[in-house]
PDBQT receptor file of N, H, CA, C and O in Angstrom, charges set to zero:
ATOM      1  N   MET A   1      -3.529-195.256 133.093  1.00  0.00    +0.000 N 
ATOM      2  CA  MET A   1      -4.896-194.995 133.480  1.00  0.00    +0.000 C 
ATOM      3  C   MET A   1      -5.836-195.393 132.353  1.00  0.00    +0.000 C 
ATOM      4  O   MET A   1      -5.623-195.052 131.189  1.00  0.00    +0.000 OA
ATOM      5  N   TRP A   2      -6.860-196.108 132.721  1.00  0.00    +0.000 N 
ATOM      6  H   TRP A   2      -7.033-196.384 133.666  1.00  0.00    +0.000 HD
ATOM      7  CA  TRP A   2      -7.873-196.528 131.762  1.00  0.00    +0.000 C 
ATOM      8  C   TRP A   2      -9.199-196.558 132.490  1.00  0.00    +0.000 C 
ATOM      9  O   TRP A   2      -9.558-197.584 133.067  1.00  0.00    +0.000 OA
ATOM     10  N   PRO A   3      -9.936-195.456 132.477  1.00  0.00    +0.000 N 
ATOM     11  CA  PRO A   3     -11.226-195.416 133.162  1.00  0.00    +0.000 C 
ATOM     12  C   PRO A   3     -12.160-196.502 132.639  1.00  0.00    +0.000 C 
ATOM     13  O   PRO A   3     -12.313-196.669 131.429  1.00  0.00    +0.000 OA
ATOM     14  N   GLY A   4     -12.774-197.229 133.544  1.00  0.00    +0.000 N 
ATOM     15  H   GLY A   4     -12.650-197.094 134.527  1.00  0.00    +0.000 HD
ATOM     16  CA  GLY A   4     -13.724-198.260 133.172  1.00  0.00    +0.000 C 
ATOM     17  C   GLY A   4     -13.131-199.640 132.971  1.00  0.00    +0.000 C 
ATOM     18  O   GLY A   4     -13.881-200.597 132.774  1.00  0.00    +0.000 OA
ATOM     19  N   VAL A   5     -11.818-199.781 133.014  1.00  0.00    +0.000 N 
ATOM     20  H   VAL A   5     -11.209-199.004 133.174  1.00  0.00    +0.000 HD
ATOM     21  CA  VAL A   5     -11.198-201.080 132.759  1.00  0.00    +0.000 C 
ATOM     22  C   VAL A   5     -11.628-202.115 133.794  1.00  0.00    +0.000 C 
ATOM     23  O   VAL A   5     -11.723-203.301 133.479  1.00  0.00    +0.000 OA
ATOM     24  N   SER A   6     -11.887-201.684 135.006  1.00  0.00    +0.000 N 
ATOM     25  H   SER A   6     -11.810-200.721 135.262  1.00  0.00    +0.000 HD
ATOM     26  CA  SER A   6     -12.283-202.638 136.051  1.00  0.00    +0.000 C 
ATOM     27  C   SER A   6     -13.663-203.236 135.808  1.00  0.00    +0.000 C 
ATOM     28  O   SER A   6     -14.043-204.197 136.477  1.00  0.00    +0.000 OA
ATOM     29  N   LYS A   7     -14.412-202.688 134.868  1.00  0.00    +0.000 N 
ATOM     30  H   LYS A   7     -14.103-201.908 134.325  1.00  0.00    +0.000 HD
ATOM     31  CA  LYS A   7     -15.741-203.215 134.545  1.00  0.00    +0.000 C 
ATOM     32  C   LYS A   7     -15.707-204.221 133.398  1.00  0.00    +0.000 C 
ATOM     33  O   LYS A   7     -16.737-204.801 133.055  1.00  0.00    +0.000 OA
ATOM     34  N   LEU A   8     -14.540-204.432 132.804  1.00  0.00    +0.000 N 
ATOM     35  H   LEU A   8     -13.703-203.961 133.083  1.00  0.00    +0.000 HD
ATOM     36  CA  LEU A   8     -14.420-205.385 131.700  1.00  0.00    +0.000 C 
ATOM     37  C   LEU A   8     -14.474-206.815 132.211  1.00  0.00    +0.000 C 
ATOM     38  O   LEU A   8     -14.112-207.094 133.354  1.00  0.00    +0.000 OA
ATOM     39  N   ALA A   9     -14.930-207.720 131.350  1.00  0.00    +0.000 N 
ATOM     40  H   ALA A   9     -15.225-207.493 130.421  1.00  0.00    +0.000 HD
ATOM     41  CA  ALA A   9     -14.974-209.141 131.704  1.00  0.00    +0.000 C 
ATOM     42  C   ALA A   9     -13.566-209.627 132.012  1.00  0.00    +0.000 C 
ATOM     43  O   ALA A   9     -12.600-209.183 131.391  1.00  0.00    +0.000 OA
ATOM     44  N   ASN A  10     -13.453-210.527 132.960  1.00  0.00    +0.000 N 
ATOM     45  H   ASN A  10     -14.238-210.887 133.464  1.00  0.00    +0.000 HD
ATOM     46  CA  ASN A  10     -12.184-211.136 133.354  1.00  0.00    +0.000 C 
ATOM     47  C   ASN A  10     -11.207-210.160 134.001  1.00  0.00    +0.000 C 
ATOM     48  O   ASN A  10     -10.015-210.454 134.093  1.00  0.00    +0.000 OA
ATOM     49  N   TRP A  11     -11.680-209.031 134.440  1.00  0.00    +0.000 N 
ATOM     50  H   TRP A  11     -12.649-208.792 134.366  1.00  0.00    +0.000 HD
ATOM     51  CA  TRP A  11     -10.804-208.060 135.119  1.00  0.00    +0.000 C 
ATOM     52  C   TRP A  11     -10.445-208.582 136.505  1.00  0.00    +0.000 C 
ATOM     53  O   TRP A  11     -11.283-209.166 137.192  1.00  0.00    +0.000 OA
ATOM     54  N   HIS A  12      -9.222-208.375 136.902  1.00  0.00    +0.000 N 
ATOM     55  H   HIS A  12      -8.542-207.900 136.344  1.00  0.00    +0.000 HD
ATOM     56  CA  HIS A  12      -8.828-208.633 138.280  1.00  0.00    +0.000 C 
ATOM     57  C   HIS A  12      -7.840-207.549 138.685  1.00  0.00    +0.000 C 
ATOM     58  O   HIS A  12      -7.262-206.872 137.834  1.00  0.00    +0.000 OA
ATOM     59  N   GLU A  13      -7.654-207.395 139.962  1.00  0.00    +0.000 N 
ATOM     60  H   GLU A  13      -8.123-207.945 140.654  1.00  0.00    +0.000 HD
ATOM     61  CA  GLU A  13      -6.770-206.344 140.468  1.00  0.00    +0.000 C 
ATOM     62  C   GLU A  13      -5.311-206.645 140.129  1.00  0.00    +0.000 C 
ATOM     63  O   GLU A  13      -4.846-207.778 140.255  1.00  0.00    +0.000 OA
ATOM     64  N   TYR A  14      -4.622-205.632 139.709  1.00  0.00    +0.000 N 
ATOM     65  H   TYR A  14      -5.000-204.712 139.607  1.00  0.00    +0.000 HD
ATOM     66  CA  TYR A  14      -3.197-205.732 139.411  1.00  0.00    +0.000 C 
ATOM     67  C   TYR A  14      -2.431-204.903 140.431  1.00  0.00    +0.000 C 
ATOM     68  O   TYR A  14      -2.987-203.979 141.026  1.00  0.00    +0.000 OA
ATOM     69  N   PRO A  15      -1.164-205.225 140.636  1.00  0.00    +0.000 N 
ATOM     70  CA  PRO A  15      -0.358-204.405 141.552  1.00  0.00    +0.000 C 
ATOM     71  C   PRO A  15      -0.280-202.966 141.063  1.00  0.00    +0.000 C 
ATOM     72  O   PRO A  15      -0.292-202.712 139.858  1.00  0.00    +0.000 OA
ATOM     73  N   GLN A  16      -0.202-202.046 141.976  1.00  0.00    +0.000 N 
ATOM     74  H   GLN A  16      -0.193-202.252 142.955  1.00  0.00    +0.000 HD
ATOM     75  CA  GLN A  16      -0.101-200.624 141.641  1.00  0.00    +0.000 C 
ATOM     76  C   GLN A  16       1.303-200.141 142.004  1.00  0.00    +0.000 C 
ATOM     77  O   GLN A  16       1.771-200.355 143.122  1.00  0.00    +0.000 OA
ATOM     78  N   TRP A  17       1.952-199.505 141.075  1.00  0.00    +0.000 N 
ATOM     79  H   TRP A  17       1.572-199.331 140.166  1.00  0.00    +0.000 HD
ATOM     80  CA  TRP A  17       3.282-198.981 141.311  1.00  0.00    +0.000 C 
ATOM     81  C   TRP A  17       3.260-197.466 141.211  1.00  0.00    +0.000 C 
ATOM     82  O   TRP A  17       2.368-196.884 140.594  1.00  0.00    +0.000 OA
ATOM     83  N   THR A  18       4.232-196.850 141.811  1.00  0.00    +0.000 N 
ATOM     84  H   THR A  18       4.957-197.323 142.312  1.00  0.00    +0.000 HD
ATOM     85  CA  THR A  18       4.379-195.405 141.718  1.00  0.00    +0.000 C 
ATOM     86  C   THR A  18       4.884-195.048 140.327  1.00  0.00    +0.000 C 
ATOM     87  O   THR A  18       5.812-195.672 139.813  1.00  0.00    +0.000 OA
ATOM     88  N   LEU A  19       4.271-194.052 139.731  1.00  0.00    +0.000 N 
ATOM     89  H   LEU A  19       3.517-193.545 140.148  1.00  0.00    +0.000 HD
ATOM     90  CA  LEU A  19       4.655-193.607 138.398  1.00  0.00    +0.000 C 
ATOM     91  C   LEU A  19       6.055-193.012 138.416  1.00  0.00    +0.000 C 
ATOM     92  O   LEU A  19       6.371-192.173 139.260  1.00  0.00    +0.000 OA
ATOM     93  N   LYS A  20       6.897-193.451 137.477  1.00  0.00    +0.000 N 
ATOM     94  H   LYS A  20       6.641-194.133 136.792  1.00  0.00    +0.000 HD
ATOM     95  CA  LYS A  20       8.236-192.902 137.304  1.00  0.00    +0.000 C 
ATOM     96  C   LYS A  20       8.347-192.368 135.888  1.00  0.00    +0.000 C 
ATOM     97  O   LYS A  20       7.663-192.838 134.979  1.00  0.00    +0.000 OA
ATOM     98  N   SER A  21       9.190-191.411 135.716  1.00  0.00    +0.000 N 
ATOM     99  H   SER A  21       9.746-191.030 136.454  1.00  0.00    +0.000 HD
ATOM    100  CA  SER A  21       9.445-190.897 134.382  1.00  0.00    +0.000 C 
ATOM    101  C   SER A  21      10.174-191.968 133.576  1.00  0.00    +0.000 C 
ATOM    102  O   SER A  21      11.150-192.545 134.055  1.00  0.00    +0.000 OA
ATOM    103  N   LEU A  22       9.707-192.240 132.352  1.00  0.00    +0.000 N 
ATOM    104  H   LEU A  22       8.914-191.771 131.963  1.00  0.00    +0.000 HD
ATOM    105  CA  LEU A  22      10.365-193.238 131.520  1.00  0.00    +0.000 C 
ATOM    106  C   LEU A  22      11.809-192.874 131.215  1.00  0.00    +0.000 C 
ATOM    107  O   LEU A  22      12.642-193.760 131.022  1.00  0.00    +0.000 OA
ATOM    108  N   SER A  23      12.115-191.587 131.168  1.00  0.00    +0.000 N 
ATOM    109  H   SER A  23      11.438-190.868 131.325  1.00  0.00    +0.000 HD
ATOM    110  CA  SER A  23      13.485-191.179 130.862  1.00  0.00    +0.000 C 
ATOM    111  C   SER A  23      14.459-191.597 131.965  1.00  0.00    +0.000 C 
ATOM    112  O   SER A  23      15.664-191.663 131.723  1.00  0.00    +0.000 OA
ATOM    113  N   LEU A  24      13.961-191.879 133.164  1.00  0.00    +0.000 N 
ATOM    114  H   LEU A  24      12.982-191.825 133.360  1.00  0.00    +0.000 HD
ATOM    115  CA  LEU A  24      14.813-192.379 134.241  1.00  0.00    +0.000 C 
ATOM    116  C   LEU A  24      15.046-193.885 134.119  1.00  0.00    +0.000 C 
ATOM    117  O   LEU A  24      16.040-194.410 134.622  1.00  0.00    +0.000 OA
ATOM    118  N   VAL A  25      14.127-194.567 133.452  1.00  0.00    +0.000 N 
ATOM    119  H   VAL A  25      13.320-194.140 133.044  1.00  0.00    +0.000 HD
ATOM    120  CA  VAL A  25      14.209-196.014 133.318  1.00  0.00    +0.000 C 
ATOM    121  C   VAL A  25      14.863-196.410 131.993  1.00  0.00    +0.000 C 
ATOM    122  O   VAL A  25      15.689-197.322 131.950  1.00  0.00    +0.000 OA
ATOM    123  N   VAL A  26      14.491-195.722 130.921  1.00  0.00    +0.000 N 
ATOM    124  H   VAL A  26      13.821-194.981 130.956  1.00  0.00    +0.000 HD
ATOM    125  CA  VAL A  26      15.036-195.981 129.579  1.00  0.00    +0.000 C 
ATOM    126  C   VAL A  26      15.938-194.803 129.235  1.00  0.00    +0.000 C 
ATOM    127  O   VAL A  26      15.498-193.806 128.664  1.00  0.00    +0.000 OA
ATOM    128  N   THR A  27      17.185-194.939 129.589  1.00  0.00    +0.000 N 
ATOM    129  H   THR A  27      17.543-195.749 130.054  1.00  0.00    +0.000 HD
ATOM    130  CA  THR A  27      18.105-193.797 129.511  1.00  0.00    +0.000 C 
ATOM    131  C   THR A  27      18.732-193.589 128.138  1.00  0.00    +0.000 C 
ATOM    132  O   THR A  27      19.362-192.555 127.911  1.00  0.00    +0.000 OA
ATOM    133  N   ASN A  28      18.582-194.527 127.223  1.00  0.00    +0.000 N 
ATOM    134  H   ASN A  28      18.071-195.366 127.407  1.00  0.00    +0.000 HD
ATOM    135  CA  ASN A  28      19.229-194.389 125.917  1.00  0.00    +0.000 C 
ATOM    136  C   ASN A  28      18.301-193.844 124.831  1.00  0.00    +0.000 C 
ATOM    137  O   ASN A  28      18.668-193.861 123.656  1.00  0.00    +0.000 OA
ATOM    138  N   LEU A  29      17.109-193.363 125.192  1.00  0.00    +0.000 N 
ATOM    139  H   LEU A  29      16.810-193.350 126.147  1.00  0.00    +0.000 HD
ATOM    140  CA  LEU A  29      16.186-192.776 124.214  1.00  0.00    +0.000 C 
ATOM    141  C   LEU A  29      16.172-191.261 124.341  1.00  0.00    +0.000 C 
ATOM    142  O   LEU A  29      16.238-190.714 125.441  1.00  0.00    +0.000 OA
ATOM    143  N   ASP A  30      16.084-190.595 123.197  1.00  0.00    +0.000 N 
ATOM    144  H   ASP A  30      16.030-191.040 122.303  1.00  0.00    +0.000 HD
ATOM    145  CA  ASP A  30      15.939-189.143 123.210  1.00  0.00    +0.000 C 
ATOM    146  C   ASP A  30      14.476-188.777 123.475  1.00  0.00    +0.000 C 
ATOM    147  O   ASP A  30      13.649-189.653 123.728  1.00  0.00    +0.000 OA
ATOM    148  N   THR A  31      14.167-187.503 123.417  1.00  0.00    +0.000 N 
ATOM    149  H   THR A  31      14.838-186.791 123.211  1.00  0.00    +0.000 HD
ATOM    150  CA  THR A  31      12.808-187.030 123.707  1.00  0.00    +0.000 C 
ATOM    151  C   THR A  31      11.774-187.644 122.773  1.00  0.00    +0.000 C 
ATOM    152  O   THR A  31      10.699-188.046 123.218  1.00  0.00    +0.000 OA
ATOM    153  N   ASP A  32      12.089-187.721 121.477  1.00  0.00    +0.000 N 
ATOM    154  H   ASP A  32      12.962-187.395 121.115  1.00  0.00    +0.000 HD
ATOM    155  CA  ASP A  32      11.152-188.325 120.522  1.00  0.00    +0.000 C 
ATOM    156  C   ASP A  32      10.945-189.806 120.828  1.00  0.00    +0.000 C 
ATOM    157  O   ASP A  32       9.828-190.310 120.709  1.00  0.00    +0.000 OA
ATOM    158  N   GLY A  33      11.998-190.500 121.216  1.00  0.00    +0.000 N 
ATOM    159  H   GLY A  33      12.905-190.091 121.313  1.00  0.00    +0.000 HD
ATOM    160  CA  GLY A  33      11.895-191.911 121.550  1.00  0.00    +0.000 C 
ATOM    161  C   GLY A  33      11.022-192.146 122.773  1.00  0.00    +0.000 C 
ATOM    162  O   GLY A  33      10.205-193.067 122.791  1.00  0.00    +0.000 OA
ATOM    163  N   ILE A  34      11.194-191.319 123.788  1.00  0.00    +0.000 N 
ATOM    164  H   ILE A  34      11.858-190.571 123.774  1.00  0.00    +0.000 HD
ATOM    165  CA  ILE A  34      10.367-191.417 124.999  1.00  0.00    +0.000 C 
ATOM    166  C   ILE A  34       8.908-191.149 124.659  1.00  0.00    +0.000 C 
ATOM    167  O   ILE A  34       8.014-191.856 125.124  1.00  0.00    +0.000 OA
ATOM    168  N   ASN A  35       8.671-190.122 123.843  1.00  0.00    +0.000 N 
ATOM    169  H   ASN A  35       9.397-189.548 123.465  1.00  0.00    +0.000 HD
ATOM    170  CA  ASN A  35       7.311-189.784 123.435  1.00  0.00    +0.000 C 
ATOM    171  C   ASN A  35       6.652-190.952 122.701  1.00  0.00    +0.000 C 
ATOM    172  O   ASN A  35       5.496-191.281 122.969  1.00  0.00    +0.000 OA
ATOM    173  N   LEU A  36       7.377-191.572 121.785  1.00  0.00    +0.000 N 
ATOM    174  H   LEU A  36       8.315-191.305 121.568  1.00  0.00    +0.000 HD
ATOM    175  CA  LEU A  36       6.844-192.705 121.032  1.00  0.00    +0.000 C 
ATOM    176  C   LEU A  36       6.578-193.890 121.956  1.00  0.00    +0.000 C 
ATOM    177  O   LEU A  36       5.535-194.535 121.850  1.00  0.00    +0.000 OA
ATOM    178  N   LEU A  37       7.500-194.177 122.848  1.00  0.00    +0.000 N 
ATOM    179  H   LEU A  37       8.348-193.653 122.934  1.00  0.00    +0.000 HD
ATOM    180  CA  LEU A  37       7.318-195.292 123.771  1.00  0.00    +0.000 C 
ATOM    181  C   LEU A  37       6.086-195.098 124.647  1.00  0.00    +0.000 C 
ATOM    182  O   LEU A  37       5.336-196.044 124.886  1.00  0.00    +0.000 OA
ATOM    183  N   LEU A  38       5.876-193.881 125.123  1.00  0.00    +0.000 N 
ATOM    184  H   LEU A  38       6.485-193.112 124.929  1.00  0.00    +0.000 HD
ATOM    185  CA  LEU A  38       4.680-193.587 125.917  1.00  0.00    +0.000 C 
ATOM    186  C   LEU A  38       3.406-193.861 125.123  1.00  0.00    +0.000 C 
ATOM    187  O   LEU A  38       2.442-194.408 125.658  1.00  0.00    +0.000 OA
ATOM    188  N   LYS A  39       3.406-193.479 123.844  1.00  0.00    +0.000 N 
ATOM    189  H   LYS A  39       4.189-193.035 123.409  1.00  0.00    +0.000 HD
ATOM    190  CA  LYS A  39       2.233-193.701 122.993  1.00  0.00    +0.000 C 
ATOM    191  C   LYS A  39       2.013-195.191 122.719  1.00  0.00    +0.000 C 
ATOM    192  O   LYS A  39       0.875-195.635 122.566  1.00  0.00    +0.000 OA
ATOM    193  N   MET A  40       3.100-195.960 122.658  1.00  0.00    +0.000 N 
ATOM    194  H   MET A  40       4.025-195.599 122.782  1.00  0.00    +0.000 HD
ATOM    195  CA  MET A  40       2.994-197.389 122.398  1.00  0.00    +0.000 C 
ATOM    196  C   MET A  40       2.556-198.165 123.643  1.00  0.00    +0.000 C 
ATOM    197  O   MET A  40       2.008-199.261 123.525  1.00  0.00    +0.000 OA
ATOM    198  N   LEU A  41       2.789-197.616 124.814  1.00  0.00    +0.000 N 
ATOM    199  H   LEU A  41       3.235-196.726 124.910  1.00  0.00    +0.000 HD
ATOM    200  CA  LEU A  41       2.469-198.303 126.060  1.00  0.00    +0.000 C 
ATOM    201  C   LEU A  41       1.111-197.919 126.656  1.00  0.00    +0.000 C 
ATOM    202  O   LEU A  41       0.801-198.303 127.784  1.00  0.00    +0.000 OA
ATOM    203  N   MET A  42       0.314-197.177 125.917  1.00  0.00    +0.000 N 
ATOM    204  H   MET A  42       0.566-196.865 125.001  1.00  0.00    +0.000 HD
ATOM    205  CA  MET A  42      -1.011-196.808 126.408  1.00  0.00    +0.000 C 
ATOM    206  C   MET A  42      -1.850-198.061 126.606  1.00  0.00    +0.000 C 
ATOM    207  O   MET A  42      -1.933-198.898 125.707  1.00  0.00    +0.000 OA
ATOM    208  N   TYR A  43      -2.476-198.201 127.780  1.00  0.00    +0.000 N 
ATOM    209  H   TYR A  43      -2.409-197.521 128.510  1.00  0.00    +0.000 HD
ATOM    210  CA  TYR A  43      -3.305-199.365 128.076  1.00  0.00    +0.000 C 
ATOM    211  C   TYR A  43      -4.546-199.409 127.200  1.00  0.00    +0.000 C 
ATOM    212  O   TYR A  43      -4.886-200.450 126.637  1.00  0.00    +0.000 OA
ATOM    213  N   GLU A  44      -5.210-198.286 127.090  1.00  0.00    +0.000 N 
ATOM    214  H   GLU A  44      -4.934-197.441 127.547  1.00  0.00    +0.000 HD
ATOM    215  CA  GLU A  44      -6.481-198.239 126.365  1.00  0.00    +0.000 C 
ATOM    216  C   GLU A  44      -6.212-198.345 124.863  1.00  0.00    +0.000 C 
ATOM    217  O   GLU A  44      -5.579-197.459 124.290  1.00  0.00    +0.000 OA
ATOM    218  N   PRO A  45      -6.680-199.408 124.221  1.00  0.00    +0.000 N 
ATOM    219  CA  PRO A  45      -6.359-199.646 122.815  1.00  0.00    +0.000 C 
ATOM    220  C   PRO A  45      -6.698-198.495 121.877  1.00  0.00    +0.000 C 
ATOM    221  O   PRO A  45      -5.936-198.213 120.952  1.00  0.00    +0.000 OA
ATOM    222  N   CYS A  46      -7.817-197.829 122.096  1.00  0.00    +0.000 N 
ATOM    223  H   CYS A  46      -8.436-198.058 122.848  1.00  0.00    +0.000 HD
ATOM    224  CA  CYS A  46      -8.197-196.746 121.179  1.00  0.00    +0.000 C 
ATOM    225  C   CYS A  46      -7.293-195.522 121.339  1.00  0.00    +0.000 C 
ATOM    226  O   CYS A  46      -7.306-194.638 120.482  1.00  0.00    +0.000 OA
ATOM    227  N   LYS A  47      -6.517-195.454 122.408  1.00  0.00    +0.000 N 
ATOM    228  H   LYS A  47      -6.506-196.172 123.104  1.00  0.00    +0.000 HD
ATOM    229  CA  LYS A  47      -5.591-194.342 122.610  1.00  0.00    +0.000 C 
ATOM    230  C   LYS A  47      -4.157-194.714 122.242  1.00  0.00    +0.000 C 
ATOM    231  O   LYS A  47      -3.287-193.845 122.182  1.00  0.00    +0.000 OA
ATOM    232  N   ARG A  48      -3.905-196.005 121.994  1.00  0.00    +0.000 N 
ATOM    233  H   ARG A  48      -4.611-196.711 122.043  1.00  0.00    +0.000 HD
ATOM    234  CA  ARG A  48      -2.569-196.488 121.646  1.00  0.00    +0.000 C 
ATOM    235  C   ARG A  48      -2.261-196.134 120.195  1.00  0.00    +0.000 C 
ATOM    236  O   ARG A  48      -3.150-196.188 119.346  1.00  0.00    +0.000 OA
ATOM    237  N   ILE A  49      -1.025-195.776 119.904  1.00  0.00    +0.000 N 
ATOM    238  H   ILE A  49      -0.303-195.732 120.594  1.00  0.00    +0.000 HD
ATOM    239  CA  ILE A  49      -0.616-195.406 118.553  1.00  0.00    +0.000 C 
ATOM    240  C   ILE A  49      -0.659-196.633 117.635  1.00  0.00    +0.000 C 
ATOM    241  O   ILE A  49      -0.310-197.739 118.047  1.00  0.00    +0.000 OA
ATOM    242  N   SER A  50      -1.087-196.428 116.402  1.00  0.00    +0.000 N 
ATOM    243  H   SER A  50      -1.371-195.529 116.067  1.00  0.00    +0.000 HD
ATOM    244  CA  SER A  50      -1.143-197.520 115.431  1.00  0.00    +0.000 C 
ATOM    245  C   SER A  50       0.241-197.750 114.820  1.00  0.00    +0.000 C 
ATOM    246  O   SER A  50       1.130-196.909 114.956  1.00  0.00    +0.000 OA
ATOM    247  N   ALA A  51       0.417-198.869 114.159  1.00  0.00    +0.000 N 
ATOM    248  H   ALA A  51      -0.305-199.552 114.049  1.00  0.00    +0.000 HD
ATOM    249  CA  ALA A  51       1.694-199.176 113.504  1.00  0.00    +0.000 C 
ATOM    250  C   ALA A  51       2.002-198.130 112.433  1.00  0.00    +0.000 C 
ATOM    251  O   ALA A  51       3.145-197.691 112.302  1.00  0.00    +0.000 OA
ATOM    252  N   LYS A  52       0.986-197.731 111.671  1.00  0.00    +0.000 N 
ATOM    253  H   LYS A  52       0.058-198.087 111.778  1.00  0.00    +0.000 HD
ATOM    254  CA  LYS A  52       1.197-196.735 110.614  1.00  0.00    +0.000 C 
ATOM    255  C   LYS A  52       1.622-195.395 111.210  1.00  0.00    +0.000 C 
ATOM    256  O   LYS A  52       2.577-194.779 110.736  1.00  0.00    +0.000 OA
ATOM    257  N   LYS A  53       0.917-194.946 112.244  1.00  0.00    +0.000 N 
ATOM    258  H   LYS A  53       0.142-195.447 112.628  1.00  0.00    +0.000 HD
ATOM    259  CA  LYS A  53       1.265-193.677 112.893  1.00  0.00    +0.000 C 
ATOM    260  C   LYS A  53       2.638-193.765 113.550  1.00  0.00    +0.000 C 
ATOM    261  O   LYS A  53       3.366-192.775 113.617  1.00  0.00    +0.000 OA
ATOM    262  N   THR A  54       2.992-194.969 114.040  1.00  0.00    +0.000 N 
ATOM    263  H   THR A  54       2.400-195.774 113.985  1.00  0.00    +0.000 HD
ATOM    264  CA  THR A  54       4.309-195.156 114.636  1.00  0.00    +0.000 C 
ATOM    265  C   THR A  54       5.400-194.863 113.614  1.00  0.00    +0.000 C 
ATOM    266  O   THR A  54       6.372-194.177 113.927  1.00  0.00    +0.000 OA
ATOM    267  N   MET A  55       5.249-195.370 112.413  1.00  0.00    +0.000 N 
ATOM    268  H   MET A  55       4.459-195.928 112.159  1.00  0.00    +0.000 HD
ATOM    269  CA  MET A  55       6.264-195.146 111.375  1.00  0.00    +0.000 C 
ATOM    270  C   MET A  55       6.307-193.695 110.910  1.00  0.00    +0.000 C 
ATOM    271  O   MET A  55       7.303-193.267 110.327  1.00  0.00    +0.000 OA
ATOM    272  N   GLU A  56       5.245-192.931 111.158  1.00  0.00    +0.000 N 
ATOM    273  H   GLU A  56       4.436-193.279 111.632  1.00  0.00    +0.000 HD
ATOM    274  CA  GLU A  56       5.208-191.510 110.800  1.00  0.00    +0.000 C 
ATOM    275  C   GLU A  56       5.717-190.624 111.931  1.00  0.00    +0.000 C 
ATOM    276  O   GLU A  56       5.825-189.410 111.760  1.00  0.00    +0.000 OA
ATOM    277  N   HIS A  57       6.030-191.213 113.087  1.00  0.00    +0.000 N 
ATOM    278  H   HIS A  57       5.941-192.199 113.227  1.00  0.00    +0.000 HD
ATOM    279  CA  HIS A  57       6.470-190.460 114.263  1.00  0.00    +0.000 C 
ATOM    280  C   HIS A  57       7.851-189.847 114.012  1.00  0.00    +0.000 C 
ATOM    281  O   HIS A  57       8.676-190.451 113.327  1.00  0.00    +0.000 OA
ATOM    282  N   PRO A  58       8.111-188.661 114.556  1.00  0.00    +0.000 N 
ATOM    283  CA  PRO A  58       9.419-187.997 114.377  1.00  0.00    +0.000 C 
ATOM    284  C   PRO A  58      10.620-188.844 114.802  1.00  0.00    +0.000 C 
ATOM    285  O   PRO A  58      11.728-188.607 114.321  1.00  0.00    +0.000 OA
ATOM    286  N   TYR A  59      10.433-189.813 115.680  1.00  0.00    +0.000 N 
ATOM    287  H   TYR A  59       9.532-190.006 116.071  1.00  0.00    +0.000 HD
ATOM    288  CA  TYR A  59      11.546-190.670 116.106  1.00  0.00    +0.000 C 
ATOM    289  C   TYR A  59      12.195-191.366 114.907  1.00  0.00    +0.000 C 
ATOM    290  O   TYR A  59      13.397-191.628 114.920  1.00  0.00    +0.000 OA
ATOM    291  N   PHE A  60      11.405-191.665 113.870  1.00  0.00    +0.000 N 
ATOM    292  H   PHE A  60      10.428-191.452 113.859  1.00  0.00    +0.000 HD
ATOM    293  CA  PHE A  60      11.905-192.379 112.698  1.00  0.00    +0.000 C 
ATOM    294  C   PHE A  60      12.236-191.446 111.530  1.00  0.00    +0.000 C 
ATOM    295  O   PHE A  60      12.422-191.925 110.412  1.00  0.00    +0.000 OA
ATOM    296  N   ASN A  61      12.314-190.162 111.747  1.00  0.00    +0.000 N 
ATOM    297  H   ASN A  61      12.164-189.773 112.656  1.00  0.00    +0.000 HD
ATOM    298  CA  ASN A  61      12.578-189.225 110.653  1.00  0.00    +0.000 C 
ATOM    299  C   ASN A  61      13.894-189.497 109.934  1.00  0.00    +0.000 C 
ATOM    300  O   ASN A  61      13.973-189.263 108.728  1.00  0.00    +0.000 OA
ATOM    301  N   GLY A  62      14.912-189.972 110.606  1.00  0.00    +0.000 N 
ATOM    302  H   GLY A  62      14.847-190.162 111.586  1.00  0.00    +0.000 HD
ATOM    303  CA  GLY A  62      16.203-190.213 109.962  1.00  0.00    +0.000 C 
ATOM    304  C   GLY A  62      16.305-191.554 109.260  1.00  0.00    +0.000 C 
ATOM    305  O   GLY A  62      17.347-191.871 108.686  1.00  0.00    +0.000 OA
ATOM    306  N   LEU A  63      15.248-192.346 109.295  1.00  0.00    +0.000 N 
ATOM    307  H   LEU A  63      14.402-192.089 109.762  1.00  0.00    +0.000 HD
ATOM    308  CA  LEU A  63      15.263-193.684 108.715  1.00  0.00    +0.000 C 
ATOM    309  C   LEU A  63      14.909-193.651 107.237  1.00  0.00    +0.000 C 
ATOM    310  O   LEU A  63      14.039-192.883 106.827  1.00  0.00    +0.000 OA
ATOM    311  N   ASN A  64      15.565-194.463 106.441  1.00  0.00    +0.000 N 
ATOM    312  H   ASN A  64      16.272-195.087 106.774  1.00  0.00    +0.000 HD
ATOM    313  CA  ASN A  64      15.216-194.589 105.033  1.00  0.00    +0.000 C 
ATOM    314  C   ASN A  64      14.006-195.509 104.936  1.00  0.00    +0.000 C 
ATOM    315  O   ASN A  64      14.146-196.730 105.001  1.00  0.00    +0.000 OA
ATOM    316  N   LYS A  65      12.837-194.937 104.781  1.00  0.00    +0.000 N 
ATOM    317  H   LYS A  65      12.723-193.944 104.728  1.00  0.00    +0.000 HD
ATOM    318  CA  LYS A  65      11.586-195.709 104.816  1.00  0.00    +0.000 C 
ATOM    319  C   LYS A  65      11.299-196.407 103.496  1.00  0.00    +0.000 C 
ATOM    320  O   LYS A  65      10.355-197.194 103.420  1.00  0.00    +0.000 OA
ATOM    321  N   GLU A  66      12.082-196.145 102.455  1.00  0.00    +0.000 N 
ATOM    322  H   GLU A  66      12.848-195.506 102.516  1.00  0.00    +0.000 HD
ATOM    323  CA  GLU A  66      11.864-196.801 101.166  1.00  0.00    +0.000 C 
ATOM    324  C   GLU A  66      12.211-198.281 101.236  1.00  0.00    +0.000 C 
ATOM    325  O   GLU A  66      11.647-199.072 100.479  1.00  0.00    +0.000 OA
ATOM    326  N   ILE A  67      13.111-198.677 102.113  1.00  0.00    +0.000 N 
ATOM    327  H   ILE A  67      13.568-198.035 102.728  1.00  0.00    +0.000 HD
ATOM    328  CA  ILE A  67      13.500-200.072 102.184  1.00  0.00    +0.000 C 
ATOM    329  C   ILE A  67      12.543-200.878 103.046  1.00  0.00    +0.000 C 
ATOM    330  O   ILE A  67      12.616-202.107 103.062  1.00  0.00    +0.000 OA
ATOM    331  N   LEU A  68      11.640-200.206 103.767  1.00  0.00    +0.000 N 
ATOM    332  H   LEU A  68      11.580-199.208 103.754  1.00  0.00    +0.000 HD
ATOM    333  CA  LEU A  68      10.680-200.914 104.620  1.00  0.00    +0.000 C 
ATOM    334  C   LEU A  68       9.539-201.315 103.771  1.00  0.00    +0.000 C 
ATOM    335  O   LEU A  68       8.592-201.930 104.261  1.00  0.00    +0.000 OA
TER     336      LEU A  68
């Protein structure tokens, strides 16, 4: 959902699908992974998670961030 997107330049109608839970589609992610994926897939850019915030997400808590 992105209120106002239809008023943007070059907007055209896209197919509409029924919302499904991502955990039914992406079965190999835990709860933190699903949460992060949802934040990364936000249509509205100002609501989408940034790269920096992504690396701070609990999904990556077990990662050695010193090598990145």
